[in-house]
C-alpha positions in Angstrom: 114.6 76.7 114.5 117.3 75.2 112.3 116.2 76.9 108.6 117.6 75.6 105.3 117.3 77.4 101.8 117.0 76.1 98.9 118.1 78.0 95.7 116.3 77.0 93.0 116.8 80.1 91.1 117.1 79.1 87.1 117.4 75.8 88.1 114.5 74.8 85.2 113.7 71.6 86.1 116.4 70.8 88.8 119.8 71.4 87.0 121.1 74.7 86.1 122.7 74.5 82.6 123.9 78.5 80.7 124.4 80.0 84.3 126.0 77.5 86.7 128.4 80.3 87.5 125.9 82.8 89.0 125.0 83.3 92.4 122.3 85.8 92.8 121.2 88.3 95.7 118.0 86.9 96.9 118.8 83.7 99.2 121.4 85.6 100.7 119.3 88.4 101.4 116.5 85.9 102.8 119.4 84.3 105.1 120.6 87.8 106.4 116.8 88.3 107.4 117.3 84.7 109.2 120.5 85.7 110.8 119.4 89.0 112.1 116.9 86.8 114.2 119.8 85.1 115.8 119.5 82.0 113.1 121.8 80.5 111.6 120.7 79.2 108.2 122.2 77.2 105.5 122.0 77.4 101.7 121.7 74.2 99.3 121.0 74.6 95.5 118.5 72.9 94.4 120.9 70.9 92.5 122.6 69.9 94.9 119.7 68.9 97.3 117.7 66.7 94.9 121.1 65.1 94.1 121.1 63.3 97.0 124.7 64.5 97.8 123.2 66.9 100.7 121.3 65.8 104.3 118.6 67.7 105.3 117.3 65.4 108.1 118.9 68.3 111.0 116.5 70.8 109.6 113.2 71.6 110.6 112.3 75.1 108.1 112.4 75.0 104.2 112.6 78.2 102.6 112.5 77.9 98.6 113.8 81.1 96.4 113.5 80.5 92.4 111.2 81.8 89.0 108.4 80.9 87.3 110.7 78.9 84.7 112.0 76.9 88.1 108.1 75.4 89.2 109.4 71.7 88.3 112.6 72.3 90.7 110.7 73.9 92.9 107.7 70.9 92.4 110.7 68.6 92.9 112.4 70.2 96.1 109.6 70.3 98.0 108.4 66.7 97.5 111.6 65.7 98.1 111.0 67.7 101.7 107.9 66.5 102.3 109.1 62.5 102.1 111.5 62.8 104.8 110.1 65.6 107.1 107.4 67.5 108.0 108.5 71.3 108.6 107.4 74.1 107.6 108.1 75.6 103.6 107.6 78.7 102.8 108.5 79.8 98.9 109.6 83.4 97.6 111.2 84.7 94.7 109.4 85.8 91.1 108.0 82.1 90.9 105.8 84.0 94.1 104.3 86.5 91.5 101.6 84.0 90.7 100.9 83.0 94.1 97.9 80.3 93.2 99.6 78.8 90.9 102.7 78.4 93.1 100.6 77.4 96.1 98.7 74.6 93.6 102.1 73.7 92.2 104.5 73.4 94.7 102.5 72.1 98.4 104.2 75.2 100.1 102.8 76.5 103.1 102.9 80.1 103.0 104.1 82.1 99.7 105.7 85.3 100.1 104.8 87.9 96.8 107.3 90.8 95.8 109.5 92.3 98.8 109.8 89.8 101.2 112.0 90.8 103.9 109.9 92.5 105.9 107.1 89.9 105.6 109.6 87.1 106.6 109.8 89.0 109.5 106.6 89.3 111.0 106.2 85.9 109.9 109.2 85.0 111.8 107.8 86.5 115.0 104.6 84.1 114.7 107.4 80.9 114.4 105.3 79.3 111.4 102.9 78.5 113.5 99.7 76.7 111.8 98.0 78.6 108.8 94.8 80.5 109.9 93.4 84.0 109.0 93.6 84.5 112.7 97.5 84.6 112.5 98.4 85.3 109.1 96.0 87.8 107.5 96.8 91.2 108.7 100.8 90.2 107.5 101.0 92.0 103.8 103.0 89.9 101.2 101.5 86.6 102.1 99.3 83.9 100.4 98.3 80.9 101.3 95.6 78.2 101.8 92.2 77.8 104.1 90.4 74.6 102.8 90.2 75.2 99.0 90.5 79.1 98.7 93.7 80.6 98.4 94.1 83.5 100.4 96.5 86.8 99.5 96.4 89.8 101.7 97.7 91.7 99.3 101.5 94.0 98.5 103.3 95.2 100.5 103.9 98.9 100.3 107.1 99.5 98.6 110.2 99.9 101.0 111.5 102.4 102.0 115.2 103.5 100.9 116.0 103.9 105.0 114.9 100.6 105.4 116.2 98.8 102.5 119.7 100.1 104.1 119.2 98.4 107.2 119.1 95.1 105.4 122.2 93.2 105.4 122.5 90.1 103.1 124.4 87.7 104.1 128.0 86.8 103.2 128.8 84.4 105.6 126.8 81.7 103.8 128.2 82.4 100.6 130.6 79.4 101.0 127.6 76.8 100.9 127.7 77.4 97.4 130.2 75.1 95.5 131.1 77.2 93.2 131.3 80.2 95.7 135.1 80.7 94.2 134.3 81.5 90.5 130.8 82.5 90.5 129.9 85.7 89.3 128.4 86.8 92.6 125.7 89.7 92.8 125.6 92.1 95.5 122.4 94.4 95.3 123.2 98.4 94.9 119.6 99.1 93.6 116.5 97.5 93.6 113.4 99.1 91.6 113.1 100.4 88.3 112.7 104.6 86.9 111.0 103.1 83.9 107.2 104.2 84.6 106.1 103.9 81.0 103.4 102.3 80.0 103.0 99.3 77.0 100.7 100.2 74.1 100.3 96.4 73.3 98.8 95.4 76.6 95.8 92.5 77.3 94.1 94.2 75.4 95.2 96.2 72.2 94.8 99.5 72.2 93.7 99.7 76.4 96.1 102.6 76.7 94.3 105.7 76.6 97.1 107.8 75.4 97.3 110.4 78.2 100.5 111.1 78.1 100.8 110.9 81.9 103.6 108.4 82.1 106.1 109.9 79.9 105.2 113.9 80.2 103.7 114.0 83.3 105.3 114.8 87.2 107.2 111.9 89.2 104.0 111.7 91.1 101.9 111.9 87.6 103.4 109.4 86.0 103.2 106.5 89.2 99.2 105.9 88.3 97.9 104.7 85.4 94.0 105.9 84.8 93.1 102.7 83.1 95.3 100.6 85.5 98.3 99.5 82.7 101.6 97.9 85.2 104.3 100.5 84.6 107.4 99.7 82.5 108.7 97.8 80.0 105.5 95.2 79.3 107.4 92.3 79.2 109.0 93.0 83.0 107.7 93.3 86.4 110.1 94.6 88.7 108.4 98.3 88.6 105.0 96.3 89.8 107.0 94.1 92.4 109.6 96.3 93.2 108.3 99.8 92.5 110.7 102.6 91.7 114.4 102.9 92.4 116.1 102.8 96.1 119.6 102.7 95.9 122.0 101.3 99.4 124.1 103.5 100.5 128.1 103.5 99.6 129.6 102.0 102.7 127.1 99.7 103.1 127.8 98.1 99.7 131.6 98.6 100.2 131.5 96.7 103.8 129.0 93.4 101.8 132.0 93.4 99.1 134.7 93.4 101.0 133.4 90.8 103.2 132.6 88.2 100.1 135.8 88.8 98.6 137.8 88.1 102.5 135.7 84.9 102.3 137.3 83.9 98.4 134.8 85.5 96.3 136.5 86.3 92.8 133.7 88.2 91.3 131.6 90.2 92.2 128.3 91.7 90.1 126.8 95.1 90.9 123.0 94.1 90.5 120.7 96.5 89.0 118.0 96.6 87.2 119.8 99.9 85.5 123.1 100.8 87.1 122.7 104.1 86.0 119.7 104.8 87.9 122.2 104.5 91.3 121.7 107.4 93.0 119.3 109.2 91.0 116.6 108.7 93.3 118.7 110.7 95.7 118.3 113.7 93.4 114.4 113.8 93.2 113.7 113.2 96.9 111.2 113.1 98.7 108.8 112.4 94.9 109.8 109.0 93.4 111.8 108.5 90.5 109.4 107.3 87.9 111.4 109.2 84.9 113.7 106.8 83.0 115.4 109.6 81.3 115.7 113.0 83.5 117.6 113.8 85.9 121.1 112.7 84.5 122.6 109.8 86.0 124.0 110.9 89.9 127.4 111.0 88.3 129.5 111.8 92.0 127.5 109.2 93.8 128.5 106.2 91.0 131.9 107.5 90.6 132.4 107.4 94.4 131.0 104.1 94.5 133.4 102.6 91.6 136.2 104.4 92.7 136.2 102.6 96.5 135.3 99.3 95.2 138.2 98.9 92.6 140.5 100.5 95.5 139.8 97.4 97.8 143.2 95.3 97.7 141.8 92.4 95.8 141.2 94.1 93.0 144.0 96.3 92.8 146.1 93.2 93.0 144.3 91.4 90.0 143.1 88.7 92.6 139.5 89.7 92.1 136.8 91.7 89.7 133.8 93.8 90.3 131.9 94.3 87.0 128.2 95.8 86.9 125.6 94.7 84.3 122.6 96.2 83.0 122.3 100.0 82.0 119.6 101.8 80.1 120.7 103.3 76.7 119.6 106.4 77.4 121.1 107.3 80.8 124.7 106.5 79.1 125.8 110.1 78.3 129.8 110.6 77.4 130.2 111.4 81.1 128.9 108.3 82.5 130.4 106.3 80.0 133.6 107.6 80.7 133.1 107.4 84.5 132.4 103.5 83.9 135.6 102.9 81.7 137.7 104.9 84.0 136.7 102.4 86.9 135.4 99.0 84.6 137.8 99.2 81.9 137.6 95.7 79.9 134.3 94.4 81.4 131.3 93.7 80.1 128.0 96.3 80.0 124.4 95.1 78.9 122.3 96.6 77.1 118.5 96.5 76.0 117.7 96.9 72.8 115.4 94.0 72.0 113.9 95.2 69.2 115.2 97.2 66.1 111.9 98.9 65.4 110.9 102.5 66.8 107.3 101.9 67.2 107.6 98.6 68.4 109.9 99.8 70.9 107.6 102.5 71.8 104.4 100.1 72.0 106.5 97.6 73.9 107.1 100.8 76.6 110.7 100.8 76.3 112.4 103.9 78.0 115.2 104.6 75.7 115.1 104.4 71.3 117.4 101.8 69.5 119.3 104.4 68.2 120.0 105.7 71.2 120.9 102.3 72.6 123.1 101.9 69.7 124.8 105.5 70.8 125.3 103.8 74.3 127.0 100.6 72.3 129.8 102.7 70.7 130.4 105.3 73.8 131.0 102.4 76.3 132.9 100.8 73.8 135.5 103.8 73.2 135.4 104.0 76.8 137.4 100.6 77.2 134.3 98.6 78.1 132.4 95.3 76.5 128.9 96.0 75.3 126.4 92.7 75.5 123.8 93.9 73.3 120.1 92.0 74.6 117.3 91.3 72.0 114.1 89.4 72.4 112.1 87.2 69.9 108.5 86.7 69.7 107.8 89.3 71.6 103.7 90.5 71.4 103.8 92.8 68.0 106.0 91.1 66.1 105.8 90.9 62.5 107.7 90.9 58.9 108.3 94.5 59.8 109.9 94.3 63.2 111.9 91.4 62.2 113.5 92.7 59.7 114.2 95.7 61.6 115.9 93.7 64.2 117.9 91.8 62.0 119.4 95.0 61.4 119.8 96.2 64.1 121.9 92.9 65.5 124.6 93.8 62.7 124.5 97.7 63.9 125.3 96.4 67.2 128.1 94.5 65.7 129.1 97.1 63.9 129.5 99.6 66.8 131.5 97.1 69.2 129.2 94.7 70.8 131.4 91.7 72.1 128.3 89.7 72.2 124.6 89.4 71.3 121.9 88.1 73.4 119.0 86.7 72.7 115.6 85.7 75.1 112.3 84.5 74.3 109.6 86.5 75.4 108.1 84.6 78.6 104.5 86.1 79.4 105.6 87.4 83.5 102.7 87.5 86.0 102.4 91.2 87.5 103.7 92.8 84.0 101.4 94.5 80.9 101.9 91.4 79.0 100.9 88.9 81.4 97.5 87.8 79.3 100.0 87.4 76.4 100.6 83.8 75.7 105.3 83.0 75.9 106.6 82.6 72.9 106.9 79.5 70.7 110.4 78.2 70.3 112.1 79.5 67.3 111.8 75.9 65.4 108.2 76.4 65.3 108.5 80.5 64.6 110.3 81.5 60.9 110.1 85.1 62.1 111.9 84.3 65.5 114.2 81.5 63.5 115.4 84.3 61.1 116.5 86.6 64.3 117.9 83.6 65.9 120.3 82.7 63.1 121.3 86.3 62.7 122.2 86.4 66.1 124.1 83.2 66.5 125.9 83.9 63.2 127.0 87.2 64.8 128.6 85.6 68.2 130.9 82.8 66.0 132.3 85.6 64.5 132.5 87.8 67.5 134.0 84.3 68.8 136.6 83.9 66.4 138.0 87.1 67.1 138.9 85.9 70.3 141.4 83.1 68.9 144.7 83.8 70.1 144.3 86.5 72.9 144.6 86.0 76.1 142.6 85.8 78.8 142.5 85.6 82.9 140.2 83.1 84.2 139.0 81.6 87.5 139.0 77.3 87.4 135.6 76.3 88.6 135.2 72.9 88.5 136.2 69.9 86.1 134.2 69.6 82.9 131.4 66.5 83.3 131.9 65.4 79.4 135.7 65.2 79.3 137.5 64.8 82.6 140.5 66.0 81.1 139.0 69.4 80.5 138.2 72.1 83.3 135.8 74.6 83.2 136.7 78.2 84.0 135.3 81.9 83.4 137.1 85.0 82.8 137.7 87.2 85.8 136.0 89.9 83.9 133.0 88.0 82.4 132.9 86.4 79.1 132.5 83.1 77.0 133.0 79.7 79.2 136.3 78.2 78.6 137.3 74.5 78.4 141.5 74.4 79.5 143.1 71.1 79.1 146.1 70.3 80.8 145.9 71.9 84.2 145.5 70.6 87.5 142.5 71.3 88.9 142.2 73.8 92.3 138.9 75.7 92.6 139.0 79.8 92.5 142.8 79.8 91.4 143.4 82.4 88.9 145.7 81.8 85.8 146.0 82.8 82.3 145.0 80.8 79.1 145.7 81.4 75.6 142.3 80.8 73.4 143.3 78.1 70.4 139.3 77.8 69.2 135.6 78.5 69.6 133.3 74.9 70.5 129.6 77.0 70.2 128.8 80.7 70.1 128.7 80.5 74.5 132.3 78.4 74.9 135.8 78.8 74.0 139.0 76.3 74.6 142.2 77.6 76.0 145.6 76.7 77.0 147.3 77.4 80.3 150.0 79.7 79.9 151.1 80.1 83.2 149.7 79.8 86.8 149.8 83.6 88.4 148.4 82.6 92.0 
């Protein structure tokens, strides 16, 4: 078997736009399963596959990973494959959480729903044989068509921590990505989410019976809802798909990061729905970690991981960086902030504030209040980090009142020390509490959302203006497609895309630039000072 993996994550209609410098952990996890079975997979991006720059004639099996928003790209990938190849097609990733729709829209042979590694191993044992119920009905986590009917075998039980630790994502395939030298390469340190609160604005408002179990019950009680509401923030499907948090052992993470750095990766992102959940599951075992607030972070385990990672040669020498991403504001104690600042000073950290309304926050099922998140921004800023604050427009329950306080919260976030405001449009996700709500319209069609967007854009422009005249160390990524005299670069410690003129292009080269001005709220211009490496 000669398998091909196509990474369609964030590809939309076939080409990445805002996240060109991201390499997610999922496709490498799939490649690791295949390698564990003695195979040597190759990864193409959807853009490379569809652009005709890649020859896939020698492959006999296609595995595609993508999100619901990538359905167009996925459909195009599979259609092109079908024209030239009769090989088996397997689809996974977040798009698979609507298996019937995914099968109908993409014409994949099999869809893997939820945690896919164990399911994929069992499918491999069948050697991708012809689909029928006798072969596949006993494998949990699969969807497939039998005639005109879609069969779903049901979700697998959530993976245990020991099994999770035994998985080995591939590092070999990282060089298959054209921008791997400059990209943010995600390394999973934790899977699952501790927020087992329930939203009070589900498909039918008022469905929640306010029993209090998910906020005040035992860890075991919080796991179940008497009326069947999905756990977590209403707009998120992570707890439904992956369950409570399970942490990877420090040594396993270090081994993966070291291998990636040795292969030329410059920017590593420690991937987790909430980084400060790392090691908290160890404090409550064997019970599930279903409380997003208690116990406090596992300070010793977190510090042990960060201490070892920042002691790697490439990081010490300034040739590479390690950053983390998402955290829950309510877990940002003074001690947690100081630990993060000690090892990750100057790096970004994302805090989801989402709405400025306290009542709206509770109805959304949020783990932390707006005030707790603003306090977290202040603590992280004092610790030397760069807080990025998230908001979502078009959420269920959005009103004149919630928009007014959200606008104030954006301004308060900047005053508290936010280095960037990130605004998303509400997307209806399957297996979330808000799956039955329609996706929000664009801001041009929704005046309330437009107000939030305008304030967010203006805030980011003011923040970017402060960058003018400062120096940044950046990694050269690729020539700028709109002006070949310029080179696209990304800050080593993350930040806005930088267009650099007057530099000889060499992928992965680290240089220092002086910021001369900003092009938009997401892009700045810089001139090289001198090459560092």
